[in-house]
DOZAPA-426816 format. One record per atom (N, C-alpha, C, O): atom name; residue number from 1; x, y, z; chain; residue in one letter. Coordinates in steps of 0.1 Angstrom, whole numbers. Layout:
site:CA | pos:NUM | px:X | py:Y | pz:Z | unit:A | code:a
...
end
This chain:
site:N | pos:1 | px:147 | py:118 | pz:-18 | unit:A | code:m
site:CA | pos:1 | px:142 | py:105 | pz:-22 | unit:A | code:m
site:C | pos:1 | px:127 | py:105 | pz:-22 | unit:A | code:m
site:O | pos:1 | px:121 | py:95 | pz:-25 | unit:A | code:m
site:N | pos:2 | px:121 | py:116 | pz:-19 | unit:A | code:i
site:CA | pos:2 | px:106 | py:117 | pz:-18 | unit:A | code:i
site:C | pos:2 | px:101 | py:117 | pz:-33 | unit:A | code:i
site:O | pos:2 | px:105 | py:125 | pz:-41 | unit:A | code:i
site:N | pos:3 | px:93 | py:107 | pz:-35 | unit:A | code:n
site:CA | pos:3 | px:87 | py:105 | pz:-48 | unit:A | code:n
site:C | pos:3 | px:72 | py:106 | pz:-47 | unit:A | code:n
site:O | pos:3 | px:66 | py:101 | pz:-37 | unit:A | code:n
site:N | pos:4 | px:65 | py:112 | pz:-56 | unit:A | code:s
site:CA | pos:4 | px:50 | py:114 | pz:-55 | unit:A | code:s
site:C | pos:4 | px:42 | py:102 | pz:-58 | unit:A | code:s
site:O | pos:4 | px:30 | py:102 | pz:-55 | unit:A | code:s
site:N | pos:5 | px:48 | py:92 | pz:-65 | unit:A | code:n
site:CA | pos:5 | px:39 | py:80 | pz:-68 | unit:A | code:n
site:C | pos:5 | px:36 | py:72 | pz:-56 | unit:A | code:n
site:O | pos:5 | px:42 | py:72 | pz:-46 | unit:A | code:n
site:N | pos:6 | px:25 | py:65 | pz:-58 | unit:A | code:k
site:CA | pos:6 | px:20 | py:56 | pz:-47 | unit:A | code:k
site:C | pos:6 | px:27 | py:43 | pz:-46 | unit:A | code:k
site:O | pos:6 | px:31 | py:38 | pz:-57 | unit:A | code:k
site:N | pos:7 | px:28 | py:37 | pz:-35 | unit:A | code:i
site:CA | pos:7 | px:33 | py:23 | pz:-33 | unit:A | code:i
site:C | pos:7 | px:20 | py:15 | pz:-30 | unit:A | code:i
site:O | pos:7 | px:13 | py:18 | pz:-20 | unit:A | code:i
site:N | pos:8 | px:18 | py:5 | pz:-38 | unit:A | code:h
site:CA | pos:8 | px:6 | py:-3 | pz:-36 | unit:A | code:h
site:C | pos:8 | px:9 | py:-17 | pz:-30 | unit:A | code:h
site:O | pos:8 | px:18 | py:-24 | pz:-33 | unit:A | code:h
site:N | pos:9 | px:1 | py:-20 | pz:-19 | unit:A | code:l
site:CA | pos:9 | px:2 | py:-33 | pz:-13 | unit:A | code:l
site:C | pos:9 | px:-11 | py:-40 | pz:-16 | unit:A | code:l
site:O | pos:9 | px:-22 | py:-35 | pz:-13 | unit:A | code:l
site:N | pos:10 | px:-10 | py:-52 | pz:-22 | unit:A | code:r
site:CA | pos:10 | px:-22 | py:-59 | pz:-26 | unit:A | code:r
site:C | pos:10 | px:-21 | py:-73 | pz:-20 | unit:A | code:r
site:O | pos:10 | px:-10 | py:-79 | pz:-18 | unit:A | code:r
site:N | pos:11 | px:-33 | py:-79 | pz:-17 | unit:A | code:v
site:CA | pos:11 | px:-33 | py:-93 | pz:-13 | unit:A | code:v
site:C | pos:11 | px:-42 | py:-100 | pz:-23 | unit:A | code:v
site:O | pos:11 | px:-52 | py:-95 | pz:-28 | unit:A | code:v
site:N | pos:12 | px:-37 | py:-112 | pz:-27 | unit:A | code:q
site:CA | pos:12 | px:-44 | py:-120 | pz:-38 | unit:A | code:q
site:C | pos:12 | px:-46 | py:-134 | pz:-32 | unit:A | code:q
site:O | pos:12 | px:-37 | py:-140 | pz:-27 | unit:A | code:q
site:N | pos:13 | px:-58 | py:-139 | pz:-33 | unit:A | code:q
site:CA | pos:13 | px:-61 | py:-152 | pz:-28 | unit:A | code:q
site:C | pos:13 | px:-60 | py:-162 | pz:-40 | unit:A | code:q
site:O | pos:13 | px:-66 | py:-160 | pz:-51 | unit:A | code:q
site:N | pos:14 | px:-52 | py:-173 | pz:-38 | unit:A | code:q
site:CA | pos:14 | px:-51 | py:-183 | pz:-48 | unit:A | code:q
site:C | pos:14 | px:-54 | py:-196 | pz:-41 | unit:A | code:q
site:O | pos:14 | px:-46 | py:-202 | pz:-34 | unit:A | code:q
site:N | pos:15 | px:-67 | py:-200 | pz:-42 | unit:A | code:g
site:CA | pos:15 | px:-72 | py:-212 | pz:-35 | unit:A | code:g
site:C | pos:15 | px:-73 | py:-209 | pz:-20 | unit:A | code:g
site:O | pos:15 | px:-80 | py:-200 | pz:-17 | unit:A | code:g
site:N | pos:16 | px:-66 | py:-217 | pz:-12 | unit:A | code:r
site:CA | pos:16 | px:-66 | py:-214 | pz:2 | unit:A | code:r
site:C | pos:16 | px:-54 | py:-205 | pz:7 | unit:A | code:r
site:O | pos:16 | px:-53 | py:-201 | pz:18 | unit:A | code:r
site:N | pos:17 | px:-45 | py:-201 | pz:-3 | unit:A | code:r
site:CA | pos:17 | px:-33 | py:-194 | pz:1 | unit:A | code:r
site:C | pos:17 | px:-35 | py:-179 | pz:-3 | unit:A | code:r
site:O | pos:17 | px:-43 | py:-176 | pz:-12 | unit:A | code:r
site:N | pos:18 | px:-27 | py:-171 | pz:3 | unit:A | code:y
site:CA | pos:18 | px:-27 | py:-157 | pz:0 | unit:A | code:y
site:C | pos:18 | px:-13 | py:-153 | pz:-5 | unit:A | code:y
site:O | pos:18 | px:-3 | py:-159 | pz:-1 | unit:A | code:y
site:N | pos:19 | px:-13 | py:-142 | pz:-13 | unit:A | code:l
site:CA | pos:19 | px:0 | py:-137 | pz:-19 | unit:A | code:l
site:C | pos:19 | px:-1 | py:-122 | pz:-17 | unit:A | code:l
site:O | pos:19 | px:-10 | py:-115 | pz:-21 | unit:A | code:l
site:N | pos:20 | px:10 | py:-116 | pz:-11 | unit:A | code:t
site:CA | pos:20 | px:11 | py:-102 | pz:-9 | unit:A | code:t
site:C | pos:20 | px:20 | py:-97 | pz:-20 | unit:A | code:t
site:O | pos:20 | px:31 | py:-102 | pz:-22 | unit:A | code:t
site:N | pos:21 | px:15 | py:-86 | pz:-27 | unit:A | code:i
site:CA | pos:21 | px:22 | py:-80 | pz:-38 | unit:A | code:i
site:C | pos:21 | px:26 | py:-66 | pz:-34 | unit:A | code:i
site:O | pos:21 | px:17 | py:-58 | pz:-31 | unit:A | code:i
site:N | pos:22 | px:39 | py:-62 | pz:-35 | unit:A | code:i
site:CA | pos:22 | px:43 | py:-49 | pz:-33 | unit:A | code:i
site:C | pos:22 | px:47 | py:-43 | pz:-46 | unit:A | code:i
site:O | pos:22 | px:56 | py:-48 | pz:-53 | unit:A | code:i
site:N | pos:23 | px:41 | py:-32 | pz:-50 | unit:A | code:q
site:CA | pos:23 | px:42 | py:-26 | pz:-63 | unit:A | code:q
site:C | pos:23 | px:46 | py:-12 | pz:-62 | unit:A | code:q
site:O | pos:23 | px:42 | py:-5 | pz:-53 | unit:A | code:q
site:N | pos:24 | px:53 | py:-7 | pz:-72 | unit:A | code:d
site:CA | pos:24 | px:57 | py:7 | pz:-74 | unit:A | code:d
site:C | pos:24 | px:66 | py:13 | pz:-63 | unit:A | code:d
site:O | pos:24 | px:65 | py:25 | pz:-59 | unit:A | code:d
site:N | pos:25 | px:76 | py:5 | pz:-58 | unit:A | code:l
site:CA | pos:25 | px:86 | py:10 | pz:-50 | unit:A | code:l
site:C | pos:25 | px:96 | py:18 | pz:-58 | unit:A | code:l
site:O | pos:25 | px:96 | py:17 | pz:-70 | unit:A | code:l
site:N | pos:26 | px:103 | py:27 | pz:-52 | unit:A | code:d
site:CA | pos:26 | px:113 | py:35 | pz:-59 | unit:A | code:d
site:C | pos:26 | px:123 | py:27 | pz:-67 | unit:A | code:d
site:O | pos:26 | px:127 | py:17 | pz:-61 | unit:A | code:d
site:N | pos:27 | px:127 | py:31 | pz:-79 | unit:A | code:n
site:CA | pos:27 | px:136 | py:23 | pz:-87 | unit:A | code:n
site:C | pos:27 | px:150 | py:22 | pz:-81 | unit:A | code:n
site:O | pos:27 | px:158 | py:13 | pz:-85 | unit:A | code:n
site:N | pos:28 | px:154 | py:32 | pz:-73 | unit:A | code:d
site:CA | pos:28 | px:168 | py:32 | pz:-68 | unit:A | code:d
site:C | pos:28 | px:170 | py:22 | pz:-56 | unit:A | code:d
site:O | pos:28 | px:181 | py:21 | pz:-51 | unit:A | code:d
site:N | pos:29 | px:159 | py:15 | pz:-52 | unit:A | code:l
site:CA | pos:29 | px:160 | py:5 | pz:-41 | unit:A | code:l
site:C | pos:29 | px:165 | py:-8 | pz:-47 | unit:A | code:l
site:O | pos:29 | px:162 | py:-11 | pz:-58 | unit:A | code:l
site:N | pos:30 | px:171 | py:-16 | pz:-38 | unit:A | code:d
site:CA | pos:30 | px:176 | py:-29 | pz:-42 | unit:A | code:d
site:C | pos:30 | px:164 | py:-39 | pz:-38 | unit:A | code:d
site:O | pos:30 | px:163 | py:-43 | pz:-27 | unit:A | code:d
site:N | pos:31 | px:157 | py:-43 | pz:-48 | unit:A | code:f
site:CA | pos:31 | px:145 | py:-52 | pz:-46 | unit:A | code:f
site:C | pos:31 | px:149 | py:-65 | pz:-40 | unit:A | code:f
site:O | pos:31 | px:142 | py:-70 | pz:-31 | unit:A | code:f
site:N | pos:32 | px:160 | py:-71 | pz:-45 | unit:A | code:k
site:CA | pos:32 | px:164 | py:-84 | pz:-40 | unit:A | code:k
site:C | pos:32 | px:168 | py:-84 | pz:-26 | unit:A | code:k
site:O | pos:32 | px:164 | py:-93 | pz:-18 | unit:A | code:k
site:N | pos:33 | px:174 | py:-74 | pz:-21 | unit:A | code:r
site:CA | pos:33 | px:179 | py:-72 | pz:-7 | unit:A | code:r
site:C | pos:33 | px:166 | py:-70 | pz:2 | unit:A | code:r
site:O | pos:33 | px:165 | py:-75 | pz:13 | unit:A | code:r
site:N | pos:34 | px:157 | py:-62 | pz:-3 | unit:A | code:i
site:CA | pos:34 | px:145 | py:-59 | pz:4 | unit:A | code:i
site:C | pos:34 | px:137 | py:-72 | pz:6 | unit:A | code:i
site:O | pos:34 | px:132 | py:-75 | pz:17 | unit:A | code:i
site:N | pos:35 | px:135 | py:-80 | pz:-5 | unit:A | code:c
site:CA | pos:35 | px:128 | py:-92 | pz:-4 | unit:A | code:c
site:C | pos:35 | px:135 | py:-102 | pz:5 | unit:A | code:c
site:O | pos:35 | px:128 | py:-109 | pz:13 | unit:A | code:c
site:N | pos:36 | px:148 | py:-103 | pz:5 | unit:A | code:k
site:CA | pos:36 | px:155 | py:-112 | pz:13 | unit:A | code:k
site:C | pos:36 | px:153 | py:-109 | pz:28 | unit:A | code:k
site:O | pos:36 | px:151 | py:-117 | pz:36 | unit:A | code:k
site:N | pos:37 | px:154 | py:-96 | pz:31 | unit:A | code:d
site:CA | pos:37 | px:152 | py:-91 | pz:45 | unit:A | code:d
site:C | pos:37 | px:137 | py:-94 | pz:50 | unit:A | code:d
site:O | pos:37 | px:135 | py:-98 | pz:61 | unit:A | code:d
site:N | pos:38 | px:128 | py:-91 | pz:41 | unit:A | code:m
site:CA | pos:38 | px:114 | py:-94 | pz:45 | unit:A | code:m
site:C | pos:38 | px:111 | py:-109 | pz:47 | unit:A | code:m
site:O | pos:38 | px:104 | py:-112 | pz:56 | unit:A | code:m
site:N | pos:39 | px:116 | py:-117 | pz:38 | unit:A | code:r
site:CA | pos:39 | px:115 | py:-131 | pz:40 | unit:A | code:r
site:C | pos:39 | px:120 | py:-136 | pz:53 | unit:A | code:r
site:O | pos:39 | px:113 | py:-144 | pz:60 | unit:A | code:r
site:N | pos:40 | px:131 | py:-131 | pz:57 | unit:A | code:k
site:CA | pos:40 | px:137 | py:-135 | pz:70 | unit:A | code:k
site:C | pos:40 | px:129 | py:-130 | pz:81 | unit:A | code:k
site:O | pos:40 | px:127 | py:-137 | pz:91 | unit:A | code:k
site:N | pos:41 | px:125 | py:-117 | pz:81 | unit:A | code:k
site:CA | pos:41 | px:118 | py:-111 | pz:92 | unit:A | code:k
site:C | pos:41 | px:104 | py:-116 | pz:93 | unit:A | code:k
site:O | pos:41 | px:100 | py:-118 | pz:105 | unit:A | code:k
site:N | pos:42 | px:97 | py:-119 | pz:83 | unit:A | code:f
site:CA | pos:42 | px:83 | py:-124 | pz:83 | unit:A | code:f
site:C | pos:42 | px:82 | py:-139 | pz:83 | unit:A | code:f
site:O | pos:42 | px:71 | py:-145 | pz:84 | unit:A | code:f
site:N | pos:43 | px:93 | py:-146 | pz:82 | unit:A | code:s
site:CA | pos:43 | px:93 | py:-161 | pz:81 | unit:A | code:s
site:C | pos:43 | px:84 | py:-166 | pz:70 | unit:A | code:s
site:O | pos:43 | px:75 | py:-175 | pz:72 | unit:A | code:s
site:N | pos:44 | px:86 | py:-161 | pz:58 | unit:A | code:c
site:CA | pos:44 | px:78 | py:-165 | pz:47 | unit:A | code:c
site:C | pos:44 | px:87 | py:-166 | pz:35 | unit:A | code:c
site:O | pos:44 | px:98 | py:-163 | pz:35 | unit:A | code:c
site:N | pos:45 | px:81 | py:-171 | pz:24 | unit:A | code:n
site:CA | pos:45 | px:89 | py:-172 | pz:11 | unit:A | code:n
site:C | pos:45 | px:84 | py:-160 | pz:3 | unit:A | code:n
site:O | pos:45 | px:74 | py:-155 | pz:5 | unit:A | code:n
site:N | pos:46 | px:93 | py:-157 | pz:-7 | unit:A | code:g
site:CA | pos:46 | px:90 | py:-146 | pz:-16 | unit:A | code:g
site:C | pos:46 | px:100 | py:-145 | pz:-27 | unit:A | code:g
site:O | pos:46 | px:110 | py:-151 | pz:-27 | unit:A | code:g
site:N | pos:47 | px:97 | py:-136 | pz:-37 | unit:A | code:n
site:CA | pos:47 | px:106 | py:-134 | pz:-48 | unit:A | code:n
site:C | pos:47 | px:103 | py:-121 | pz:-55 | unit:A | code:n
site:O | pos:47 | px:93 | py:-115 | pz:-52 | unit:A | code:n
site:N | pos:48 | px:112 | py:-117 | pz:-63 | unit:A | code:v
site:CA | pos:48 | px:111 | py:-105 | pz:-71 | unit:A | code:v
site:C | pos:48 | px:107 | py:-109 | pz:-85 | unit:A | code:v
site:O | pos:48 | px:114 | py:-117 | pz:-91 | unit:A | code:v
site:N | pos:49 | px:97 | py:-103 | pz:-90 | unit:A | code:v
site:CA | pos:49 | px:92 | py:-107 | pz:-104 | unit:A | code:v
site:C | pos:49 | px:92 | py:-94 | pz:-112 | unit:A | code:v
site:O | pos:49 | px:88 | py:-84 | pz:-108 | unit:A | code:v
site:N | pos:50 | px:97 | py:-96 | pz:-124 | unit:A | code:n
site:CA | pos:50 | px:98 | py:-85 | pz:-134 | unit:A | code:n
site:C | pos:50 | px:86 | py:-87 | pz:-143 | unit:A | code:n
site:O | pos:50 | px:86 | py:-94 | pz:-153 | unit:A | code:n
site:N | pos:51 | px:75 | py:-79 | pz:-141 | unit:A | code:d
site:CA | pos:51 | px:63 | py:-80 | pz:-148 | unit:A | code:d
site:C | pos:51 | px:64 | py:-70 | pz:-160 | unit:A | code:d
site:O | pos:51 | px:69 | py:-59 | pz:-158 | unit:A | code:d
site:N | pos:52 | px:59 | py:-73 | pz:-172 | unit:A | code:t
site:CA | pos:52 | px:59 | py:-65 | pz:-183 | unit:A | code:t
site:C | pos:52 | px:51 | py:-52 | pz:-181 | unit:A | code:t
site:O | pos:52 | px:56 | py:-41 | pz:-186 | unit:A | code:t
site:N | pos:53 | px:40 | py:-53 | pz:-175 | unit:A | code:d
site:CA | pos:53 | px:31 | py:-41 | pz:-173 | unit:A | code:d
site:C | pos:53 | px:35 | py:-33 | pz:-160 | unit:A | code:d
site:O | pos:53 | px:35 | py:-21 | pz:-160 | unit:A | code:d
site:N | pos:54 | px:38 | py:-40 | pz:-149 | unit:A | code:l
site:CA | pos:54 | px:40 | py:-34 | pz:-136 | unit:A | code:l
site:C | pos:54 | px:54 | py:-31 | pz:-133 | unit:A | code:l
site:O | pos:54 | px:57 | py:-24 | pz:-123 | unit:A | code:l
site:N | pos:55 | px:64 | py:-36 | pz:-140 | unit:A | code:g
site:CA | pos:55 | px:78 | py:-34 | pz:-137 | unit:A | code:g
site:C | pos:55 | px:81 | py:-45 | pz:-126 | unit:A | code:g
site:O | pos:55 | px:76 | py:-56 | pz:-126 | unit:A | code:g
site:N | pos:56 | px:91 | py:-41 | pz:-118 | unit:A | code:e
site:CA | pos:56 | px:95 | py:-51 | pz:-107 | unit:A | code:e
site:C | pos:56 | px:86 | py:-50 | pz:-95 | unit:A | code:e
site:O | pos:56 | px:83 | py:-39 | pz:-90 | unit:A | code:e
site:N | pos:57 | px:81 | py:-62 | pz:-91 | unit:A | code:i
site:CA | pos:57 | px:73 | py:-63 | pz:-80 | unit:A | code:i
site:C | pos:57 | px:78 | py:-73 | pz:-70 | unit:A | code:i
site:O | pos:57 | px:85 | py:-82 | pz:-75 | unit:A | code:i
site:N | pos:58 | px:75 | py:-72 | pz:-57 | unit:A | code:i
site:CA | pos:58 | px:79 | py:-82 | pz:-47 | unit:A | code:i
site:C | pos:58 | px:67 | py:-90 | pz:-44 | unit:A | code:i
site:O | pos:58 | px:56 | py:-84 | pz:-40 | unit:A | code:i
site:N | pos:59 | px:68 | py:-103 | pz:-44 | unit:A | code:q
site:CA | pos:59 | px:57 | py:-112 | pz:-40 | unit:A | code:q
site:C | pos:59 | px:61 | py:-119 | pz:-27 | unit:A | code:q
site:O | pos:59 | px:72 | py:-125 | pz:-27 | unit:A | code:q
site:N | pos:60 | px:52 | py:-119 | pz:-17 | unit:A | code:l
site:CA | pos:60 | px:55 | py:-126 | pz:-5 | unit:A | code:l
site:C | pos:60 | px:43 | py:-136 | pz:-2 | unit:A | code:l
site:O | pos:60 | px:32 | py:-133 | pz:-5 | unit:A | code:l
site:N | pos:61 | px:46 | py:-148 | pz:3 | unit:A | code:q
site:CA | pos:61 | px:36 | py:-157 | pz:7 | unit:A | code:q
site:C | pos:61 | px:28 | py:-152 | pz:19 | unit:A | code:q
site:O | pos:61 | px:34 | py:-147 | pz:29 | unit:A | code:q
site:N | pos:62 | px:15 | py:-154 | pz:19 | unit:A | code:g
site:CA | pos:62 | px:7 | py:-150 | pz:31 | unit:A | code:g
site:C | pos:62 | px:2 | py:-136 | pz:30 | unit:A | code:g
site:O | pos:62 | px:7 | py:-128 | pz:21 | unit:A | code:g
site:N | pos:63 | px:-7 | py:-132 | pz:39 | unit:A | code:d
site:CA | pos:63 | px:-12 | py:-118 | pz:40 | unit:A | code:d
site:C | pos:63 | px:-2 | py:-111 | pz:49 | unit:A | code:d
site:O | pos:63 | px:-3 | py:-111 | pz:61 | unit:A | code:d
site:N | pos:64 | px:7 | py:-104 | pz:43 | unit:A | code:q
site:CA | pos:64 | px:18 | py:-97 | pz:50 | unit:A | code:q
site:C | pos:64 | px:16 | py:-81 | pz:50 | unit:A | code:q
site:O | pos:64 | px:26 | py:-74 | pz:52 | unit:A | code:q
site:N | pos:65 | px:4 | py:-76 | pz:47 | unit:A | code:r
site:CA | pos:65 | px:2 | py:-62 | pz:45 | unit:A | code:r
site:C | pos:65 | px:6 | py:-54 | pz:57 | unit:A | code:r
site:O | pos:65 | px:14 | py:-44 | pz:56 | unit:A | code:r
site:N | pos:66 | px:2 | py:-58 | pz:69 | unit:A | code:d
site:CA | pos:66 | px:5 | py:-50 | pz:81 | unit:A | code:d
site:C | pos:66 | px:20 | py:-51 | pz:84 | unit:A | code:d
site:O | pos:66 | px:27 | py:-41 | pz:88 | unit:A | code:d
site:N | pos:67 | px:26 | py:-63 | pz:82 | unit:A | code:n
site:CA | pos:67 | px:41 | py:-65 | pz:84 | unit:A | code:n
site:C | pos:67 | px:49 | py:-56 | pz:75 | unit:A | code:n
site:O | pos:67 | px:59 | py:-50 | pz:79 | unit:A | code:n
site:N | pos:68 | px:45 | py:-55 | pz:62 | unit:A | code:v
site:CA | pos:68 | px:52 | py:-48 | pz:52 | unit:A | code:v
site:C | pos:68 | px:51 | py:-33 | pz:55 | unit:A | code:v
site:O | pos:68 | px:61 | py:-26 | pz:54 | unit:A | code:v
site:N | pos:69 | px:39 | py:-28 | pz:60 | unit:A | code:k
site:CA | pos:69 | px:38 | py:-14 | pz:63 | unit:A | code:k
site:C | pos:69 | px:47 | py:-11 | pz:75 | unit:A | code:k
site:O | pos:69 | px:54 | py:0 | pz:74 | unit:A | code:k
site:N | pos:70 | px:48 | py:-19 | pz:85 | unit:A | code:e
site:CA | pos:70 | px:57 | py:-16 | pz:96 | unit:A | code:e
site:C | pos:70 | px:71 | py:-17 | pz:92 | unit:A | code:e
site:O | pos:70 | px:80 | py:-9 | pz:97 | unit:A | code:e
site:N | pos:71 | px:75 | py:-26 | pz:83 | unit:A | code:w
site:CA | pos:71 | px:88 | py:-28 | pz:78 | unit:A | code:w
site:C | pos:71 | px:93 | py:-15 | pz:70 | unit:A | code:w
site:O | pos:71 | px:104 | py:-11 | pz:72 | unit:A | code:w
site:N | pos:72 | px:84 | py:-10 | pz:62 | unit:A | code:l
site:CA | pos:72 | px:87 | py:1 | pz:54 | unit:A | code:l
site:C | pos:72 | px:90 | py:14 | pz:63 | unit:A | code:l
site:O | pos:72 | px:99 | py:22 | pz:60 | unit:A | code:l
site:N | pos:73 | px:82 | py:15 | pz:73 | unit:A | code:l
site:CA | pos:73 | px:84 | py:26 | pz:83 | unit:A | code:l
site:C | pos:73 | px:97 | py:24 | pz:91 | unit:A | code:l
site:O | pos:73 | px:104 | py:34 | pz:93 | unit:A | code:l
site:N | pos:74 | px:99 | py:12 | pz:96 | unit:A | code:a
site:CA | pos:74 | px:111 | py:9 | pz:104 | unit:A | code:a
site:C | pos:74 | px:124 | py:11 | pz:96 | unit:A | code:a
site:O | pos:74 | px:134 | py:15 | pz:102 | unit:A | code:a
site:N | pos:75 | px:124 | py:8 | pz:83 | unit:A | code:n
site:CA | pos:75 | px:136 | py:9 | pz:75 | unit:A | code:n
site:C | pos:75 | px:136 | py:23 | pz:68 | unit:A | code:n
site:O | pos:75 | px:145 | py:24 | pz:59 | unit:A | code:n
site:N | pos:76 | px:128 | py:32 | pz:71 | unit:A | code:e
site:CA | pos:76 | px:128 | py:46 | pz:66 | unit:A | code:e
site:C | pos:76 | px:126 | py:46 | pz:51 | unit:A | code:e
site:O | pos:76 | px:131 | py:56 | pz:45 | unit:A | code:e
site:N | pos:77 | px:120 | py:37 | pz:45 | unit:A | code:i
site:CA | pos:77 | px:116 | py:38 | pz:31 | unit:A | code:i
site:C | pos:77 | px:104 | py:47 | pz:30 | unit:A | code:i
site:O | pos:77 | px:103 | py:55 | pz:21 | unit:A | code:i
site:N | pos:78 | px:95 | py:46 | pz:40 | unit:A | code:l
site:CA | pos:78 | px:84 | py:56 | pz:42 | unit:A | code:l
site:C | pos:78 | px:87 | py:62 | pz:55 | unit:A | code:l
site:O | pos:78 | px:92 | py:56 | pz:65 | unit:A | code:l
site:N | pos:79 | px:83 | py:75 | pz:56 | unit:A | code:t
site:CA | pos:79 | px:84 | py:82 | pz:69 | unit:A | code:t
site:C | pos:79 | px:69 | py:85 | pz:73 | unit:A | code:t
site:O | pos:79 | px:60 | py:83 | pz:66 | unit:A | code:t
site:N | pos:80 | px:68 | py:90 | pz:85 | unit:A | code:a
site:CA | pos:80 | px:55 | py:94 | pz:90 | unit:A | code:a
site:C | pos:80 | px:48 | py:105 | pz:82 | unit:A | code:a
site:O | pos:80 | px:36 | py:105 | pz:81 | unit:A | code:a
site:N | pos:81 | px:56 | py:113 | pz:76 | unit:A | code:n
site:CA | pos:81 | px:51 | py:124 | pz:67 | unit:A | code:n
site:C | pos:81 | px:47 | py:118 | pz:53 | unit:A | code:n
site:O | pos:81 | px:38 | py:124 | pz:47 | unit:A | code:n
site:N | pos:82 | px:53 | py:107 | pz:49 | unit:A | code:s
site:CA | pos:82 | px:50 | py:102 | pz:35 | unit:A | code:s
site:C | pos:82 | px:42 | py:89 | pz:36 | unit:A | code:s
site:O | pos:82 | px:41 | py:82 | pz:26 | unit:A | code:s
site:N | pos:83 | px:36 | py:86 | pz:47 | unit:A | code:i
site:CA | pos:83 | px:28 | py:74 | pz:49 | unit:A | code:i
site:C | pos:83 | px:16 | py:74 | pz:39 | unit:A | code:i
site:O | pos:83 | px:10 | py:64 | pz:36 | unit:A | code:i
site:N | pos:84 | px:11 | py:86 | pz:35 | unit:A | code:d
site:CA | pos:84 | px:0 | py:87 | pz:26 | unit:A | code:d
site:C | pos:84 | px:3 | py:82 | pz:12 | unit:A | code:d
site:O | pos:84 | px:-6 | py:80 | pz:4 | unit:A | code:d
site:N | pos:85 | px:16 | py:79 | pz:9 | unit:A | code:r
site:CA | pos:85 | px:20 | py:73 | pz:-4 | unit:A | code:r
site:C | pos:85 | px:16 | py:58 | pz:-4 | unit:A | code:r
site:O | pos:85 | px:15 | py:53 | pz:-15 | unit:A | code:r
site:N | pos:86 | px:14 | py:52 | pz:7 | unit:A | code:l
site:CA | pos:86 | px:11 | py:38 | pz:8 | unit:A | code:l
site:C | pos:86 | px:-4 | py:36 | pz:6 | unit:A | code:l
site:O | pos:86 | px:-12 | py:41 | pz:14 | unit:A | code:l
site:N | pos:87 | px:-8 | py:28 | pz:-3 | unit:A | code:v
site:CA | pos:87 | px:-22 | py:24 | pz:-6 | unit:A | code:v
site:C | pos:87 | px:-23 | py:9 | pz:-3 | unit:A | code:v
site:O | pos:87 | px:-16 | py:1 | pz:-10 | unit:A | code:v
site:N | pos:88 | px:-31 | py:5 | pz:6 | unit:A | code:i
site:CA | pos:88 | px:-33 | py:-9 | pz:9 | unit:A | code:i
site:C | pos:88 | px:-46 | py:-13 | pz:3 | unit:A | code:i
site:O | pos:88 | px:-57 | py:-8 | pz:6 | unit:A | code:i
site:N | pos:89 | px:-45 | py:-23 | pz:-5 | unit:A | code:h
site:CA | pos:89 | px:-57 | py:-29 | pz:-12 | unit:A | code:h
site:C | pos:89 | px:-61 | py:-42 | pz:-6 | unit:A | code:h
site:O | pos:89 | px:-53 | py:-49 | pz:0 | unit:A | code:h
site:N | pos:90 | px:-73 | py:-46 | pz:-7 | unit:A | code:g
site:CA | pos:90 | px:-78 | py:-59 | pz:-3 | unit:A | code:g
site:C | pos:90 | px:-89 | py:-58 | pz:7 | unit:A | code:g
site:O | pos:90 | px:-95 | py:-47 | pz:8 | unit:A | code:g
site:N | pos:91 | px:-93 | py:-69 | pz:13 | unit:A | code:f
site:CA | pos:91 | px:-105 | py:-70 | pz:21 | unit:A | code:f
site:C | pos:91 | px:-102 | py:-66 | pz:35 | unit:A | code:f
site:O | pos:91 | px:-112 | py:-67 | pz:43 | unit:A | code:f
end
């Protein structure tokens, strides 16, 4: 399942609110199930969006970058050897 493409975590500010965007996850993953589990674990709202340019992305309310990184490691989507695939953008 090791794929060479990068997984991008972005945070976007919209007024006073933040939005975390998870982009370029492997296509064989169930995005809706991942989003549902993250929403429950992080106590936030979120959804899966099918963008014409970016493909399927997961959007979560709030700045969840650190939580998402830990979740990806805990659920073995990323391993300690493949952590360099994760690119965290933002301030």
